[in-house]
C-alpha positions in Angstrom: 28.9 -38.8 18.8 30.3 -35.7 20.8 29.5 -32.2 21.3 32.5 -30.1 21.6 32.1 -26.5 23.0 34.8 -24.2 21.8 36.1 -21.1 24.0 38.5 -18.7 22.9 39.1 -16.9 25.9 40.3 -18.0 29.6 38.2 -16.3 32.4 39.5 -15.5 35.7 36.3 -14.1 37.0 33.0 -15.4 37.6 31.1 -15.0 34.1 27.9 -16.6 32.6 29.9 -18.6 30.4 30.7 -21.0 33.4 27.1 -21.8 34.1 26.2 -22.2 30.5 29.1 -24.7 30.0 27.4 -26.6 32.9 24.3 -26.9 31.7 25.5 -27.8 28.4 27.2 -30.8 30.4 24.2 -31.3 31.9 22.0 -31.5 28.7 24.6 -33.8 27.4 24.3 -36.0 30.6 20.9 -36.5 30.2 20.9 -37.2 26.5 23.5 -39.7 26.9 25.8 -37.4 24.7 29.3 -37.1 25.5 30.3 -33.4 25.7 34.0 -31.8 25.6 35.0 -28.0 26.3 37.9 -27.1 24.1 40.2 -24.7 25.4 43.2 -23.0 23.4 44.1 -19.5 25.4 46.8 -19.7 28.0 45.5 -18.9 31.8 47.2 -15.6 33.0 47.3 -14.6 36.3 44.5 -17.1 37.4 43.4 -17.7 40.9 43.5 -21.5 40.9 44.9 -24.5 38.9 43.7 -24.1 35.0 42.0 -27.5 35.2 39.8 -26.3 38.5 38.0 -23.7 36.4 35.0 -24.7 35.0 33.7 -27.1 37.7 31.6 -30.1 36.6 32.6 -29.6 33.0 34.4 -32.1 30.7 37.7 -30.0 29.3 40.7 -30.4 27.3 43.4 -27.7 26.8 44.6 -28.3 23.0 48.0 -26.6 24.3 48.4 -27.7 28.0 47.2 -31.1 27.8 50.2 -32.1 25.4 52.2 -31.9 29.0 52.5 -34.9 31.1 52.6 -32.5 33.9 49.5 -30.3 33.0 47.3 -31.6 35.5 49.6 -32.4 38.3 49.4 -30.9 42.1 51.0 -28.0 42.7 54.3 -28.5 44.5 56.7 -25.8 43.9 57.7 -23.9 46.9 58.5 -20.2 46.6 62.0 -20.6 47.6 62.5 -23.0 44.8 61.8 -20.1 42.0 65.0 -19.8 40.1 64.9 -16.2 39.2 63.9 -13.1 41.2 60.0 -12.6 42.0 58.1 -9.4 40.8 54.8 -10.7 41.3 53.5 -14.3 42.6 50.3 -16.1 43.5 50.6 -19.0 45.9 47.9 -21.6 46.7 47.8 -23.5 49.8 51.5 -22.5 50.2 52.8 -23.5 46.8 53.0 -21.3 43.6 50.8 -21.3 40.8 52.4 -18.4 39.1 54.9 -16.1 39.2 56.4 -13.2 37.1 60.1 -12.6 36.9 61.9 -9.0 36.3 61.6 -8.9 32.7 57.3 -9.3 33.3 57.7 -13.0 31.8 54.9 -14.8 33.4 55.6 -18.5 34.6 52.9 -21.1 35.3 53.7 -23.9 37.8 52.2 -27.5 38.8 54.5 -30.1 40.0 57.0 -28.1 37.9 57.0 -25.2 35.8 54.5 -26.1 32.7 54.9 -22.8 30.7 56.1 -19.5 30.5 54.2 -16.6 28.4 55.4 -12.9 27.4 51.8 -12.4 26.2 53.0 -13.2 22.6 55.2 -16.2 22.4 55.3 -19.3 24.9 57.3 -22.0 25.8 55.9 -25.6 27.3 57.5 -28.3 29.1 56.6 -31.3 30.6 58.6 -33.6 33.2 61.8 -34.1 30.7 62.1 -30.2 29.3 60.9 -28.1 27.1 58.3 -29.8 24.3 56.8 -26.8 22.3 56.9 -23.3 21.8 54.9 -21.2 20.0 52.9 -17.7 19.4 49.5 -16.7 20.0 48.3 -17.9 16.4 50.0 -21.2 17.2 47.2 -21.5 20.1 44.0 -21.5 17.9 45.9 -23.6 15.5 46.3 -26.1 18.2 42.8 -25.8 18.9 42.1 -26.5 15.0 44.6 -29.9 15.0 42.8 -31.2 17.7 39.2 -30.7 16.0 40.9 -32.1 12.9 42.1 -35.1 14.5 39.0 -36.0 16.8 35.8 -34.2 15.4 33.7 -37.2 13.3 31.1 -35.9 10.7 28.5 -36.8 13.2 29.5 -34.8 15.8 28.4 -31.2 16.8 30.9 -28.3 17.5 29.2 -25.0 19.4 31.2 -21.9 19.6 30.3 -19.1 22.2 30.8 -15.5 22.9 32.2 -14.7 19.6 30.4 -13.5 16.4 32.7 -13.3 13.8 34.7 -16.6 14.2 38.4 -16.7 13.1 39.1 -17.9 9.2 40.8 -20.7 10.4 37.9 -22.4 12.4 35.7 -21.3 9.2 38.0 -22.9 6.8 37.9 -26.1 8.8 34.4 -26.2 9.0 33.4 -25.1 5.7 35.9 -27.5 4.0 35.0 -30.6 6.1 31.4 -29.8 6.1 30.9 -30.0 10.3 27.9 -29.1 12.1 28.8 -26.0 13.7 26.6 -23.3 15.3 27.3 -20.0 16.6 25.7 -18.6 19.8 24.6 -15.2 20.5 25.1 -14.1 23.9 24.8 -10.2 23.1 22.5 -7.8 21.5 23.4 -7.8 17.9 20.3 -5.8 16.3 22.2 -2.9 15.3 23.5 -3.0 11.6 27.3 -3.0 12.2 26.5 -5.9 14.7 24.5 -8.0 12.3 27.2 -7.4 9.8 29.1 -9.9 11.9 27.0 -12.5 11.9 28.5 -15.7 10.9 25.7 -16.9 8.1 27.7 -19.7 6.9 27.1 -21.3 10.6 23.8 -22.2 11.9 22.9 -19.9 15.0 21.6 -20.5 18.2 20.1 -17.3 20.4 20.3 -16.7 24.0 17.3 -14.9 24.0 13.6 -15.0 22.9 13.1 -11.7 22.2 16.5 -11.4 20.2 15.4 -14.6 18.1 12.2 -12.6 17.2 13.6 -9.6 16.4 16.4 -11.3 14.1 13.7 -13.0 12.4 12.1 -9.5 11.3 15.7 -8.9 9.3 15.4 -12.4 7.9 18.1 -13.8 10.1 16.8 -17.3 11.1 18.1 -18.6 15.0 17.0 -21.1 17.2 16.5 -20.1 20.6 18.0 -22.2 23.7 18.4 -21.2 27.1 22.0 -20.9 28.1 21.2 -22.1 31.4 18.3 -24.1 32.8 17.5 -24.8 36.5 16.1 -28.3 38.1 13.8 -26.8 40.6 12.7 -23.2 41.8 11.9 -22.5 45.4 9.5 -19.7 46.2 9.7 -17.3 49.5 8.3 -14.7 50.9 10.5 -11.9 52.7 9.6 -9.0 55.0 12.3 -5.8 55.7 14.9 -6.9 52.9 18.4 -5.8 53.9 20.6 -8.9 52.3 21.4 -8.3 48.7 23.8 -9.8 46.3 24.8 -8.3 42.8 27.2 -10.7 40.3 29.9 -9.5 37.6 31.7 -6.1 37.7 32.5 -5.6 34.0 31.8 -2.2 32.9 28.1 -3.0 31.4 27.2 -4.3 35.1 27.3 -0.5 35.9 28.4 -2.1 39.6 30.7 0.7 40.8 27.3 3.1 40.6 25.5 0.1 42.5 28.3 -0.2 45.1 28.0 4.0 45.9 24.3 3.8 46.0 24.0 1.3 48.5 27.1 2.8 50.4 25.9 6.4 50.5 21.9 6.0 50.4 21.2 2.7 51.8 23.6 2.2 54.8 21.0 -0.3 56.6 21.1 -3.1 53.7 24.1 -5.0 53.1 25.3 -5.3 49.2 27.5 -8.4 48.8 29.6 -8.4 45.3 30.7 -11.6 43.3 32.9 -11.5 40.7 35.2 -8.7 42.0 38.9 -8.9 41.4 39.8 -5.6 43.3 37.9 -3.6 46.0 36.6 -0.7 44.5 35.7 1.3 47.4 35.2 0.5 51.1 31.7 0.7 53.0 30.4 -0.7 56.1 27.7 -2.6 54.2 29.5 -3.7 51.1 31.0 -7.0 51.3 33.7 -8.4 48.5 33.2 -11.8 47.9 35.6 -12.2 45.2 35.7 -15.2 42.7 34.0 -18.3 43.4 32.8 -21.4 41.3 29.4 -21.2 42.4 27.4 -18.3 43.9 25.7 -18.9 47.1 22.3 -17.1 46.6 21.1 -19.2 49.5 22.7 -16.7 51.8 20.8 -13.6 50.5 17.5 -12.3 50.1 17.7 -10.2 47.0 19.6 -10.1 43.7 19.9 -6.8 42.1 21.3 -6.0 38.6 22.1 -2.3 37.6 23.4 -3.5 34.2 23.0 -1.6 31.0 22.6 -4.3 28.9 21.5 -7.8 29.0 20.8 -10.9 26.6 19.9 -13.7 28.9 20.5 -12.9 32.5 22.0 -15.7 33.7 22.8 -14.7 37.3 19.0 -13.4 37.5 17.4 -16.8 36.9 19.9 -18.7 38.9 18.6 -16.0 41.8 15.1 -16.8 41.0 15.6 -20.6 41.2 17.0 -19.8 44.9 14.0 -18.0 45.7 15.6 -14.3 45.7 13.7 -11.2 45.4 14.9 -9.6 42.0 15.6 -5.8 41.4 16.3 -5.3 37.7 17.3 -2.4 35.9 14.8 -1.6 32.8 16.9 -2.6 30.0 16.5 -4.7 26.5 16.3 -7.6 26.2 16.3 -9.8 29.4 15.4 -7.5 32.1 12.1 -6.1 30.4 10.9 -9.2 29.1 11.3 -11.1 32.5 9.3 -8.2 34.3 6.3 -8.7 31.7 6.5 -12.4 32.5 6.9 -12.1 36.5 5.1 -9.4 38.2 7.0 -10.2 41.7 10.1 -8.8 39.9 11.1 -5.1 40.5 12.2 -3.3 37.9 13.9 0.3 38.2 15.2 3.1 35.4 17.5 4.6 38.1 18.5 3.3 41.5 16.5 6.3 43.2 13.6 4.8 42.2 14.2 1.5 44.4 11.1 1.2 46.7 11.1 -1.5 49.3 7.6 -2.6 50.6 6.2 -4.7 53.8 6.5 -8.0 52.2 8.2 -9.2 48.8 7.5 -12.3 47.2 10.5 -14.1 45.1 10.6 -14.2 41.7 9.3 -17.3 39.6 10.9 -16.3 36.5 13.0 -19.5 36.6 9.8 -21.8 36.2 10.3 -20.9 32.4 13.5 -22.3 32.2 13.2 -25.3 33.9 15.4 -28.2 32.5 12.4 -30.6 32.0 10.9 -27.9 29.5 14.0 -27.5 27.6 15.3 -30.8 27.0 13.2 -31.6 24.0 14.6 -28.4 22.4 18.6 -29.2 23.3 17.5 -32.5 21.8 16.7 -31.2 18.4 20.2 -29.3 18.2 22.4 -31.9 20.1 20.8 -34.9 19.0 21.1 -37.9 21.6 18.3 -39.8 23.5 16.6 -39.2 26.7 18.1 -41.3 29.8 15.9 -43.2 31.8 
C-alpha cells in the first residue's frame, strides 16, 4: 500500500509542513509503507531547485515530472538567456529562474523547464513544448495522477486545506478512497467549523482541539504532526542566545525583533525563515531560509505567536535541549506550559524574566516517536519494522 500526501501549495520559506512531511515519511518507513508527497503548484521564485525542497521526503510533481528534464542539474548561464532579464536568481553560477520584461517567470534546469505568468504555463522537455495549461490544469494533473496510481488499499492525506477542492472531493467520494483531512489551525469558531470536510475522516494536530471538537460532535483522531526520536536535557546560566522560527503575520515577529533590538541589547536573536530583512539591529541576525534549523547553536527558543495549534518549532527546540519562552495563546502554548513547568510563558514581551538558572523544556518527551507509532499505524496501516 501507499500513503499519498497531497499538498496544494509550494512553500518558499521554512514552514511546519516540511517537518510534518518528514515525520510522516519517517513513520511510513518504520511501518514498511510506501509514502509519496504529491505536489501540483508551480514553484514561483524559489531559492533552490524544486526537487530539493522537502528534504528526505519521497515526492512527485504531477506537472513537472512529466518532463524528462524536471530534475536535471542546473546548467544555464545568465548570458545564455535569450531575453532581457528584469529579475534573476542564480545558484552556484547557474540560472534557477528569471523574469522577463513582460513579467513572465521562466524556470530552468538543464534548459528552460517551464514559463509561467501566474495564470497559465508552458512546460518543456529537451525536445520542446510538451504541455500548456492554466491554474485549473495544475489541480487536474494531481487528480489524474491519483486516478492512475491510487488503489483501494491506499490512503490519501491532505494537509492545510479545510474545505477541499470540489475535484478532489468528487474523486474521493466517487471512488470510495480512504481520505483524511488534517486540521492544523484553530477551527473552533462556527464559521471555521462549517468549512470542515465532514465527508472525509479528520485528523487533529492538537489534543486540545480534538477534545473541544468532540464537544460539538465533530469526531477527530489526534496525531502529532511531528515526533522526535530523543530529547536532550540541559541547564543554562545567563541566557543570551535566542532563536525564533517563522515570519508570517501570526508569528508577530516584527514586534519580537523590535523588543530584542531596543530592550534586550545584551541578548542575540536569530530569525529563521525570513525572506527580507525587517530592521537592522546589532543583536538581531537574519539567518534566512534553511532546510533544517540548527537549534543546537542556541540556548533558547522564543515564540511571540498569536495562535498555535501544534507548535512544531517549539517541540523541535525542546528536543534539542533549549529553554522555551512562549506567548500565552490557545491551543498549543498554554497546553505545553501546563505539561512542563520549565516552560516560560508571557502575556506581553515586557513580562519576560530571566533567572540565574534555566532548565531546558522537556515537553518534546510527550511526542517521542516510539509513543505515537501505534497511533500512526492505526491510521496508515503497515507493520512495525524490526
